[in-house]
C-alpha positions as a LaTeX table, in Angstrom:
\begin{tabular}{lrrr}
\hline
Residue & $x$ (\AA) & $y$ (\AA) & $z$ (\AA) \\
\hline
Unk1 & $-74.09$ & $-84.46$ & 19.01 \\
Unk2 & $-73.87$ & $-80.94$ & 17.64 \\
Unk3 & $-74.44$ & $-79.54$ & 21.11 \\
Unk4 & $-71.70$ & $-81.75$ & 22.56 \\
Unk5 & $-69.28$ & $-80.69$ & 19.82 \\
Unk6 & $-70.04$ & $-77.03$ & 20.46 \\
Unk7 & $-69.52$ & $-77.55$ & 24.18 \\
Unk8 & $-66.16$ & $-79.22$ & 23.55 \\
Unk9 & $-65.11$ & $-76.37$ & 21.27 \\
Unk10 & $-66.06$ & $-73.91$ & 23.97 \\
Unk11 & $-64.00$ & $-75.70$ & 26.61 \\
Unk12 & $-61.07$ & $-76.02$ & 24.20 \\
Unk13 & $-61.19$ & $-72.33$ & 23.28 \\
Unk14 & $-61.42$ & $-71.30$ & 26.91 \\
Unk15 & $-58.45$ & $-73.46$ & 27.87 \\
Unk16 & $-56.24$ & $-72.26$ & 25.02 \\
Unk17 & $-57.12$ & $-68.60$ & 25.58 \\
Unk18 & $-56.33$ & $-68.91$ & 29.29 \\
Unk19 & $-52.86$ & $-70.23$ & 28.46 \\
Unk20 & $-52.06$ & $-67.85$ & 25.59 \\
Unk21 & $-53.53$ & $-64.62$ & 26.96 \\
Unk22 & $-50.50$ & $-63.88$ & 29.23 \\
Unk23 & $-48.31$ & $-64.17$ & 26.13 \\
Unk24 & $-50.51$ & $-62.56$ & 23.47 \\
Unk25 & $-51.35$ & $-59.40$ & 25.41 \\
Unk26 & $-47.74$ & $-58.38$ & 26.20 \\
Unk27 & $-46.61$ & $-59.19$ & 22.66 \\
Unk28 & $-49.49$ & $-57.17$ & 21.22 \\
Unk29 & $-48.62$ & $-54.27$ & 23.53 \\
Unk30 & $-44.96$ & $-54.46$ & 22.50 \\
Unk31 & $-45.88$ & $-54.46$ & 18.82 \\
Unk32 & $-48.33$ & $-51.57$ & 19.29 \\
Unk33 & $-45.67$ & $-49.51$ & 21.04 \\
Unk34 & $-43.22$ & $-50.17$ & 18.22 \\
Unk35 & $-45.79$ & $-49.12$ & 15.62 \\
Unk36 & $-46.60$ & $-45.89$ & 17.46 \\
Unk37 & $-42.91$ & $-45.10$ & 17.82 \\
Unk38 & $-42.42$ & $-45.79$ & 14.10 \\
Unk39 & $-44.99$ & $-43.09$ & 13.34 \\
Unk40 & $-43.12$ & $-40.78$ & 15.71 \\
Unk41 & $-39.85$ & $-41.44$ & 13.83 \\
Unk42 & $-41.56$ & $-40.92$ & 10.49 \\
Unk43 & $-42.66$ & $-37.41$ & 11.48 \\
Unk44 & $-39.09$ & $-36.71$ & 12.59 \\
Unk45 & $-37.90$ & $-37.64$ & 9.12 \\
Unk46 & $-36.10$ & $-40.78$ & 10.29 \\
Unk47 & $-36.43$ & $-44.32$ & 8.96 \\
Unk48 & $-38.13$ & $-46.72$ & 11.41 \\
Unk49 & $-36.57$ & $-49.67$ & 9.58 \\
Unk50 & $-33.10$ & $-48.22$ & 10.02 \\
Unk51 & $-33.82$ & $-47.54$ & 13.69 \\
Unk52 & $-34.86$ & $-51.11$ & 14.43 \\
Unk53 & $-31.95$ & $-52.46$ & 12.39 \\
Unk54 & $-29.54$ & $-50.42$ & 14.53 \\
Unk55 & $-31.27$ & $-51.58$ & 17.72 \\
Unk56 & $-30.87$ & $-55.18$ & 16.66 \\
Unk57 & $-27.26$ & $-54.70$ & 15.60 \\
Unk58 & $-26.20$ & $-52.95$ & 18.81 \\
Unk59 & $-28.20$ & $-55.15$ & 21.15 \\
Unk60 & $-28.11$ & $-58.60$ & 19.60 \\
Unk61 & $-26.19$ & $-58.55$ & 16.33 \\
Unk62 & $-22.74$ & $-59.66$ & 17.48 \\
Unk63 & $-21.06$ & $-61.54$ & 20.32 \\
Unk64 & $-19.87$ & $-58.23$ & 21.77 \\
Unk65 & $-23.43$ & $-56.89$ & 21.56 \\
Unk66 & $-24.74$ & $-59.87$ & 23.48 \\
Unk67 & $-22.10$ & $-59.43$ & 26.17 \\
Unk68 & $-23.03$ & $-55.77$ & 26.55 \\
Unk69 & $-26.73$ & $-56.60$ & 26.62 \\
Unk70 & $-26.41$ & $-59.35$ & 29.20 \\
Unk71 & $-24.28$ & $-57.11$ & 31.43 \\
Unk72 & $-27.09$ & $-54.55$ & 31.39 \\
Unk73 & $-29.70$ & $-57.25$ & 31.97 \\
Unk74 & $-28.13$ & $-58.36$ & 35.26 \\
Unk75 & $-29.41$ & $-55.45$ & 37.40 \\
Unk76 & $-32.67$ & $-55.27$ & 35.43 \\
Unk77 & $-33.59$ & $-58.83$ & 36.42 \\
Unk78 & $-33.32$ & $-57.98$ & 40.10 \\
Unk79 & $-34.91$ & $-54.53$ & 39.73 \\
Unk80 & $-37.95$ & $-56.05$ & 38.00 \\
Unk81 & $-38.46$ & $-58.49$ & 40.88 \\
Unk82 & $-38.71$ & $-55.51$ & 43.24 \\
Unk83 & $-41.85$ & $-54.53$ & 41.30 \\
Unk84 & $-43.20$ & $-57.98$ & 40.41 \\
Unk85 & $-43.27$ & $-59.55$ & 43.87 \\
Unk86 & $-45.33$ & $-56.84$ & 45.62 \\
Unk87 & $-47.55$ & $-56.63$ & 42.52 \\
Unk88 & $-48.82$ & $-60.15$ & 43.19 \\
Unk89 & $-50.41$ & $-58.70$ & 46.33 \\
Unk90 & $-51.87$ & $-55.78$ & 44.41 \\
Unk91 & $-49.13$ & $-53.33$ & 45.44 \\
Unk92 & $-47.58$ & $-51.02$ & 42.84 \\
Unk93 & $-44.03$ & $-50.29$ & 43.99 \\
Unk94 & $-42.13$ & $-47.92$ & 41.70 \\
Unk95 & $-39.29$ & $-46.95$ & 44.02 \\
Unk96 & $-36.84$ & $-49.76$ & 43.34 \\
Unk97 & $-34.25$ & $-47.21$ & 42.25 \\
Unk98 & $-33.93$ & $-46.11$ & 45.86 \\
Unk99 & $-33.22$ & $-49.64$ & 47.08 \\
Unk100 & $-30.62$ & $-50.11$ & 44.34 \\
Unk101 & $-28.61$ & $-47.01$ & 45.26 \\
Unk102 & $-28.82$ & $-47.69$ & 49.00 \\
Unk103 & $-27.81$ & $-51.30$ & 48.45 \\
Unk104 & $-24.79$ & $-50.08$ & 46.53 \\
Unk105 & $-23.89$ & $-47.52$ & 49.19 \\
Unk106 & $-24.21$ & $-50.13$ & 51.93 \\
Unk107 & $-21.93$ & $-52.46$ & 49.99 \\
Unk108 & $-19.41$ & $-49.66$ & 49.46 \\
Unk109 & $-19.55$ & $-48.74$ & 53.13 \\
Unk110 & $-18.39$ & $-52.23$ & 54.09 \\
Unk111 & $-15.10$ & $-51.57$ & 52.30 \\
Unk112 & $-14.66$ & $-48.40$ & 54.34 \\
Unk113 & $-15.50$ & $-50.05$ & 57.66 \\
Unk114 & $-13.80$ & $-53.44$ & 57.34 \\
Unk115 & $-11.35$ & $-53.42$ & 54.41 \\
Unk116 & $-9.24$ & $-56.21$ & 55.93 \\
Unk117 & $-11.79$ & $-59.00$ & 55.53 \\
Unk118 & $-10.76$ & $-61.93$ & 53.32 \\
Unk119 & $-12.27$ & $-61.97$ & 49.82 \\
Unk120 & $-15.18$ & $-64.41$ & 50.34 \\
Unk121 & $-16.13$ & $-62.82$ & 53.66 \\
Unk122 & $-15.93$ & $-59.36$ & 52.15 \\
Unk123 & $-18.23$ & $-60.32$ & 49.29 \\
Unk124 & $-20.65$ & $-62.00$ & 51.71 \\
Unk125 & $-20.62$ & $-58.91$ & 53.94 \\
Unk126 & $-21.35$ & $-56.64$ & 50.97 \\
Unk127 & $-24.19$ & $-58.89$ & 49.81 \\
Unk128 & $-25.69$ & $-58.95$ & 53.31 \\
Unk129 & $-25.37$ & $-55.18$ & 53.70 \\
Unk130 & $-26.91$ & $-54.49$ & 50.30 \\
Unk131 & $-29.75$ & $-56.95$ & 50.87 \\
Unk132 & $-30.57$ & $-55.57$ & 54.33 \\
Unk133 & $-30.49$ & $-51.96$ & 53.13 \\
Unk134 & $-32.79$ & $-52.66$ & 50.18 \\
Unk135 & $-35.09$ & $-54.94$ & 52.18 \\
Unk136 & $-35.56$ & $-52.48$ & 55.03 \\
Unk137 & $-36.13$ & $-49.56$ & 52.64 \\
Unk138 & $-38.81$ & $-51.22$ & 50.50 \\
Unk139 & $-40.20$ & $-53.24$ & 53.41 \\
Unk140 & $-40.91$ & $-49.95$ & 55.18 \\
Unk141 & $-43.20$ & $-49.05$ & 52.25 \\
Unk142 & $-45.20$ & $-52.23$ & 52.83 \\
Unk143 & $-45.39$ & $-51.43$ & 56.54 \\
Unk144 & $-46.65$ & $-47.91$ & 55.82 \\
Unk145 & $-49.29$ & $-49.38$ & 53.52 \\
Unk146 & $-50.46$ & $-51.92$ & 56.08 \\
Unk147 & $-50.31$ & $-49.94$ & 59.33 \\
Unk148 & $-51.09$ & $-46.42$ & 58.12 \\
Unk149 & $-52.84$ & $-46.92$ & 54.79 \\
Unk150 & $-50.23$ & $-44.85$ & 52.94 \\
Unk151 & $-50.42$ & $-45.31$ & 49.17 \\
Unk152 & $-47.42$ & $-47.46$ & 48.26 \\
Unk153 & $-47.01$ & $-45.99$ & 44.78 \\
Unk154 & $-46.60$ & $-42.44$ & 46.03 \\
Unk155 & $-44.53$ & $-43.37$ & 49.07 \\
Unk156 & $-42.14$ & $-45.58$ & 47.08 \\
Unk157 & $-41.57$ & $-42.87$ & 44.49 \\
Unk158 & $-40.93$ & $-40.20$ & 47.13 \\
Unk159 & $-38.65$ & $-42.51$ & 49.09 \\
Unk160 & $-36.63$ & $-43.17$ & 45.94 \\
Unk161 & $-35.80$ & $-39.46$ & 45.75 \\
Unk162 & $-34.91$ & $-39.50$ & 49.45 \\
Unk163 & $-32.65$ & $-42.52$ & 48.90 \\
Unk164 & $-30.79$ & $-40.81$ & 46.06 \\
Unk165 & $-30.31$ & $-37.69$ & 48.18 \\
Unk166 & $-29.11$ & $-39.84$ & 51.06 \\
Unk167 & $-26.65$ & $-41.58$ & 48.75 \\
Unk168 & $-25.24$ & $-38.25$ & 47.60 \\
Unk169 & $-24.94$ & $-37.07$ & 51.18 \\
Unk170 & $-23.06$ & $-40.18$ & 52.30 \\
Unk171 & $-20.83$ & $-40.54$ & 49.24 \\
Unk172 & $-19.88$ & $-36.88$ & 49.29 \\
Unk173 & $-19.64$ & $-36.80$ & 53.08 \\
Unk174 & $-18.65$ & $-39.35$ & 55.69 \\
Unk175 & $-17.99$ & $-42.22$ & 53.24 \\
Unk176 & $-16.07$ & $-40.21$ & 50.66 \\
Unk177 & $-12.62$ & $-41.43$ & 49.70 \\
Unk178 & $-10.27$ & $-38.41$ & 49.91 \\
Unk179 & $-8.58$ & $-39.58$ & 46.72 \\
Unk180 & $-11.79$ & $-39.29$ & 44.69 \\
Unk181 & $-11.45$ & $-35.68$ & 43.55 \\
Unk182 & $-13.50$ & $-35.23$ & 40.38 \\
Unk183 & $-16.13$ & $-37.89$ & 41.13 \\
Unk184 & $-16.91$ & $-38.43$ & 44.83 \\
Unk185 & $-16.87$ & $-42.15$ & 45.65 \\
Unk186 & $-16.44$ & $-44.51$ & 48.55 \\
Unk187 & $-13.11$ & $-46.24$ & 49.06 \\
Unk188 & $-12.19$ & $-48.61$ & 46.19 \\
Unk189 & $-12.94$ & $-52.24$ & 46.90 \\
Unk190 & $-10.00$ & $-54.53$ & 47.57 \\
Unk191 & $-9.13$ & $-56.62$ & 44.52 \\
Unk192 & $-10.18$ & $-59.80$ & 46.34 \\
Unk193 & $-13.68$ & $-58.35$ & 46.83 \\
Unk194 & $-14.35$ & $-57.73$ & 43.15 \\
Unk195 & $-16.84$ & $-60.15$ & 41.59 \\
Unk196 & $-15.52$ & $-61.73$ & 38.42 \\
Unk197 & $-17.10$ & $-62.96$ & 35.22 \\
Unk198 & $-18.96$ & $-66.16$ & 34.44 \\
Unk199 & $-16.50$ & $-68.38$ & 32.54 \\
Unk200 & $-17.13$ & $-68.31$ & 28.81 \\
Unk201 & $-19.83$ & $-65.64$ & 29.03 \\
Unk202 & $-17.91$ & $-62.45$ & 29.75 \\
Unk203 & $-20.61$ & $-61.15$ & 32.11 \\
Unk204 & $-20.32$ & $-60.90$ & 35.89 \\
Unk205 & $-22.02$ & $-63.36$ & 38.24 \\
Unk206 & $-24.86$ & $-60.93$ & 38.91 \\
Unk207 & $-26.50$ & $-62.25$ & 35.75 \\
Unk208 & $-26.59$ & $-65.81$ & 37.08 \\
Unk209 & $-27.88$ & $-64.61$ & 40.45 \\
Unk210 & $-30.60$ & $-62.58$ & 38.72 \\
Unk211 & $-31.76$ & $-65.52$ & 36.60 \\
Unk212 & $-31.74$ & $-67.84$ & 39.61 \\
Unk213 & $-33.69$ & $-65.26$ & 41.63 \\
Unk214 & $-36.35$ & $-65.03$ & 38.91 \\
Unk215 & $-36.75$ & $-68.82$ & 38.84 \\
Unk216 & $-36.97$ & $-69.05$ & 42.63 \\
Unk217 & $-39.53$ & $-66.23$ & 42.76 \\
Unk218 & $-41.66$ & $-68.03$ & 40.18 \\
Unk219 & $-41.54$ & $-71.16$ & 42.32 \\
Unk220 & $-42.40$ & $-69.10$ & 45.41 \\
Unk221 & $-45.46$ & $-67.53$ & 43.78 \\
Unk222 & $-46.76$ & $-70.46$ & 41.75 \\
Unk223 & $-45.76$ & $-73.52$ & 43.78 \\
Unk224 & $-45.86$ & $-72.63$ & 47.49 \\
Unk225 & $-48.57$ & $-71.94$ & 50.02 \\
Unk226 & $-47.04$ & $-68.50$ & 50.71 \\
Unk227 & $-47.33$ & $-67.64$ & 47.04 \\
Unk228 & $-50.92$ & $-68.89$ & 46.92 \\
Unk229 & $-51.75$ & $-66.79$ & 49.97 \\
Unk230 & $-50.13$ & $-63.76$ & 48.35 \\
Unk231 & $-52.24$ & $-64.21$ & 45.24 \\
Unk232 & $-55.38$ & $-64.46$ & 47.37 \\
Unk233 & $-54.47$ & $-61.22$ & 49.16 \\
Unk234 & $-53.82$ & $-59.58$ & 45.79 \\
Unk235 & $-57.25$ & $-60.65$ & 44.57 \\
Unk236 & $-59.23$ & $-59.50$ & 47.60 \\
Unk237 & $-57.69$ & $-58.35$ & 50.87 \\
Unk238 & $-60.94$ & $-58.57$ & 52.81 \\
Unk239 & $-61.66$ & $-62.10$ & 51.61 \\
Unk240 & $-58.11$ & $-63.07$ & 52.59 \\
Unk241 & $-58.60$ & $-61.59$ & 56.06 \\
Unk242 & $-61.85$ & $-63.52$ & 56.47 \\
Unk243 & $-59.97$ & $-66.71$ & 55.64 \\
Unk244 & $-57.42$ & $-65.87$ & 58.34 \\
Unk245 & $-54.52$ & $-65.11$ & 56.00 \\
Unk246 & $-51.86$ & $-62.75$ & 57.43 \\
Unk247 & $-52.31$ & $-60.00$ & 54.85 \\
Unk248 & $-50.12$ & $-57.50$ & 56.69 \\
Unk249 & $-47.28$ & $-59.96$ & 57.17 \\
Unk250 & $-47.45$ & $-60.92$ & 53.50 \\
Unk251 & $-47.40$ & $-57.28$ & 52.38 \\
Unk252 & $-44.37$ & $-56.45$ & 54.48 \\
Unk253 & $-42.61$ & $-59.70$ & 53.66 \\
Unk254 & $-43.03$ & $-59.55$ & 49.90 \\
Unk255 & $-42.13$ & $-55.87$ & 49.67 \\
Unk256 & $-39.05$ & $-56.51$ & 51.81 \\
Unk257 & $-38.07$ & $-59.46$ & 49.62 \\
Unk258 & $-38.41$ & $-57.29$ & 46.53 \\
Unk259 & $-36.20$ & $-54.71$ & 48.21 \\
Unk260 & $-33.62$ & $-57.41$ & 49.00 \\
Unk261 & $-33.27$ & $-58.19$ & 45.31 \\
Unk262 & $-33.00$ & $-54.51$ & 44.40 \\
Unk263 & $-30.35$ & $-54.03$ & 47.08 \\
Unk264 & $-28.40$ & $-56.96$ & 45.65 \\
Unk265 & $-28.57$ & $-55.30$ & 42.24 \\
Unk266 & $-26.85$ & $-52.26$ & 43.75 \\
Unk267 & $-24.27$ & $-54.48$ & 45.43 \\
Unk268 & $-23.37$ & $-56.17$ & 42.14 \\
Unk269 & $-23.06$ & $-52.81$ & 40.43 \\
Unk270 & $-20.48$ & $-51.81$ & 43.05 \\
Unk271 & $-18.64$ & $-55.14$ & 43.34 \\
Unk272 & $-18.65$ & $-56.12$ & 39.66 \\
Unk273 & $-18.91$ & $-52.90$ & 37.64 \\
Unk274 & $-17.88$ & $-49.66$ & 39.37 \\
Unk275 & $-15.56$ & $-50.87$ & 42.12 \\
Unk276 & $-16.95$ & $-48.29$ & 44.55 \\
Unk277 & $-20.21$ & $-46.55$ & 45.35 \\
Unk278 & $-20.79$ & $-43.27$ & 43.52 \\
Unk279 & $-23.45$ & $-41.31$ & 41.67 \\
Unk280 & $-23.34$ & $-43.80$ & 38.77 \\
Unk281 & $-25.53$ & $-46.10$ & 40.88 \\
Unk282 & $-28.53$ & $-43.93$ & 39.96 \\
Unk283 & $-28.58$ & $-45.24$ & 36.39 \\
Unk284 & $-32.34$ & $-45.68$ & 36.07 \\
Unk285 & $-32.38$ & $-49.48$ & 36.38 \\
Unk286 & $-35.13$ & $-49.29$ & 38.96 \\
Unk287 & $-37.43$ & $-47.39$ & 36.60 \\
Unk288 & $-36.75$ & $-49.70$ & 33.66 \\
Unk289 & $-37.53$ & $-52.58$ & 36.02 \\
Unk290 & $-41.09$ & $-51.23$ & 36.32 \\
Unk291 & $-41.60$ & $-51.55$ & 32.58 \\
Unk292 & $-40.08$ & $-55.03$ & 32.49 \\
Unk293 & $-42.26$ & $-56.28$ & 35.35 \\
Unk294 & $-45.43$ & $-55.02$ & 33.69 \\
Unk295 & $-44.45$ & $-56.43$ & 30.30 \\
Unk296 & $-43.79$ & $-59.80$ & 31.96 \\
Unk297 & $-47.11$ & $-59.51$ & 33.80 \\
Unk298 & $-45.19$ & $-59.97$ & 37.05 \\
Unk299 & $-44.21$ & $-63.52$ & 36.13 \\
Unk300 & $-40.72$ & $-64.43$ & 37.33 \\
Unk301 & $-39.89$ & $-66.61$ & 34.34 \\
Unk302 & $-41.15$ & $-64.04$ & 31.82 \\
Unk303 & $-38.98$ & $-61.37$ & 33.47 \\
Unk304 & $-35.87$ & $-63.13$ & 32.12 \\
Unk305 & $-36.52$ & $-62.62$ & 28.36 \\
Unk306 & $-38.14$ & $-59.23$ & 28.99 \\
Unk307 & $-35.04$ & $-58.00$ & 30.83 \\
Unk308 & $-32.75$ & $-59.19$ & 28.05 \\
Unk309 & $-34.95$ & $-57.49$ & 25.45 \\
Unk310 & $-34.91$ & $-54.11$ & 27.20 \\
Unk311 & $-31.25$ & $-54.41$ & 28.03 \\
Unk312 & $-30.69$ & $-54.73$ & 24.29 \\
Unk313 & $-32.78$ & $-51.63$ & 23.69 \\
Unk314 & $-30.72$ & $-49.62$ & 26.15 \\
Unk315 & $-27.44$ & $-50.99$ & 24.78 \\
Unk316 & $-28.35$ & $-49.53$ & 21.39 \\
Unk317 & $-28.78$ & $-45.97$ & 22.66 \\
Unk318 & $-25.31$ & $-44.75$ & 21.69 \\
Unk319 & $-25.35$ & $-46.24$ & 18.19 \\
Unk320 & $-28.81$ & $-44.85$ & 17.46 \\
Unk321 & $-27.68$ & $-41.43$ & 18.63 \\
Unk322 & $-24.61$ & $-41.43$ & 16.37 \\
Unk323 & $-26.09$ & $-42.98$ & 13.23 \\
Unk324 & $-29.51$ & $-41.30$ & 13.15 \\
Unk325 & $-28.52$ & $-38.03$ & 14.80 \\
Unk326 & $-31.17$ & $-38.46$ & 17.47 \\
Unk327 & $-31.03$ & $-37.37$ & 21.13 \\
Unk328 & $-29.78$ & $-39.79$ & 23.74 \\
Unk329 & $-33.28$ & $-39.85$ & 25.25 \\
Unk330 & $-34.73$ & $-41.48$ & 22.13 \\
Unk331 & $-34.62$ & $-44.97$ & 23.66 \\
Unk332 & $-36.33$ & $-43.61$ & 26.78 \\
Unk333 & $-39.16$ & $-42.25$ & 24.61 \\
Unk334 & $-39.35$ & $-45.61$ & 22.84 \\
Unk335 & $-39.65$ & $-47.47$ & 26.14 \\
Unk336 & $-42.20$ & $-44.96$ & 27.38 \\
Unk337 & $-44.46$ & $-45.60$ & 24.39 \\
Unk338 & $-44.21$ & $-49.34$ & 25.00 \\
Unk339 & $-45.13$ & $-48.77$ & 28.64 \\
Unk340 & $-48.23$ & $-46.80$ & 27.64 \\
Unk341 & $-49.21$ & $-49.65$ & 25.31 \\
Unk342 & $-48.80$ & $-52.13$ & 28.15 \\
Unk343 & $-51.01$ & $-50.07$ & 30.45 \\
Unk344 & $-53.63$ & $-49.79$ & 27.70 \\
Unk345 & $-53.54$ & $-53.55$ & 27.12 \\
Unk346 & $-54.14$ & $-54.12$ & 30.84 \\
Unk347 & $-57.10$ & $-51.74$ & 30.72 \\
Unk348 & $-58.58$ & $-53.59$ & 27.73 \\
Unk349 & $-57.88$ & $-57.07$ & 29.10 \\
Unk350 & $-61.39$ & $-57.69$ & 30.43 \\
Unk351 & $-62.97$ & $-56.39$ & 27.22 \\
Unk352 & $-61.22$ & $-58.82$ & 24.89 \\
Unk353 & $-62.51$ & $-62.39$ & 24.65 \\
Unk354 & $-59.56$ & $-64.40$ & 23.39 \\
Unk355 & $-61.60$ & $-67.60$ & 23.45 \\
Unk356 & $-63.38$ & $-66.46$ & 20.28 \\
Unk357 & $-60.07$ & $-66.59$ & 18.41 \\
Unk358 & $-59.91$ & $-70.35$ & 18.97 \\
Unk359 & $-63.58$ & $-71.27$ & 18.92 \\
Unk360 & $-63.37$ & $-72.31$ & 15.26 \\
Unk361 & $-61.05$ & $-75.22$ & 16.06 \\
Unk362 & $-62.71$ & $-78.60$ & 15.71 \\
Unk363 & $-62.39$ & $-80.82$ & 18.74 \\
Unk364 & $-63.18$ & $-84.55$ & 18.39 \\
\hline
\end{tabular}
């Protein structure tokens, strides 16, 4: 009887730890990063409690704060998917920023080429252009990885710099609106092409599209044969090839799909926020998306709260700067410390046996 009870406790502990580990590790990493940053603030002579109070107030404390946070979360949701989807195949793509800016430029170019389209057709054309630009750009990284063995992390980062340079060249060159004197931009979008706000929320429809995209990506990965095949490839490419799975097709397809979402993020920034494509597209959303994807452990559903959390962090940057007399880069340092904690938690994952935390529970 004692042996049976011990066996039941072991199975119970293993089951609970398997379910809670994806939650406990990211939360522990987040808390560790906050503690380390608190020490950093202490040596600067600043109050960590005041810092976190200001972050909460600016990001989540009022209705206006929530509106600001959710508006920032919209592109982060899509940018994180650009990292999370290829990551399920073992690919580390960190060049989503390039797909965002090119998606925005492609959307802005539509207004220069065909400004007479009716509103719905214009929006659809911008979405298609942004999605194709982002998908081709990031999909090319998957193709380089599959056909030439080029490291996707390095190539995606380098291609992000190329994309930003290409954006500057186009916006300041052939696509530049002659009326944009101080800040080179593409032609302003027609009023009928501008994407409005979700009724009662005060945030543009990019937020709803981002949330829906996260849900659909979770279904794709966890509930479809394509997602299962992608996870097999991510676990062992050679084993997947032996089983006859199209590893190359999956690599290119999932990287391209991630690029599609990043390109749509750029399109929404143009159609709902800026009204034209300009240098403001390079706002760093693609790099923050890396952090969000890793914190969410590349889970589409977990990306939603993680994006809102980090959008709140970034929304507090101005208030923290004014109240605590800290540089504008303070929030970037804060996020960087959290990212290091996340990487450390991933490195320690196999060395921590969470089942021991629950082994004491009695199971009938």
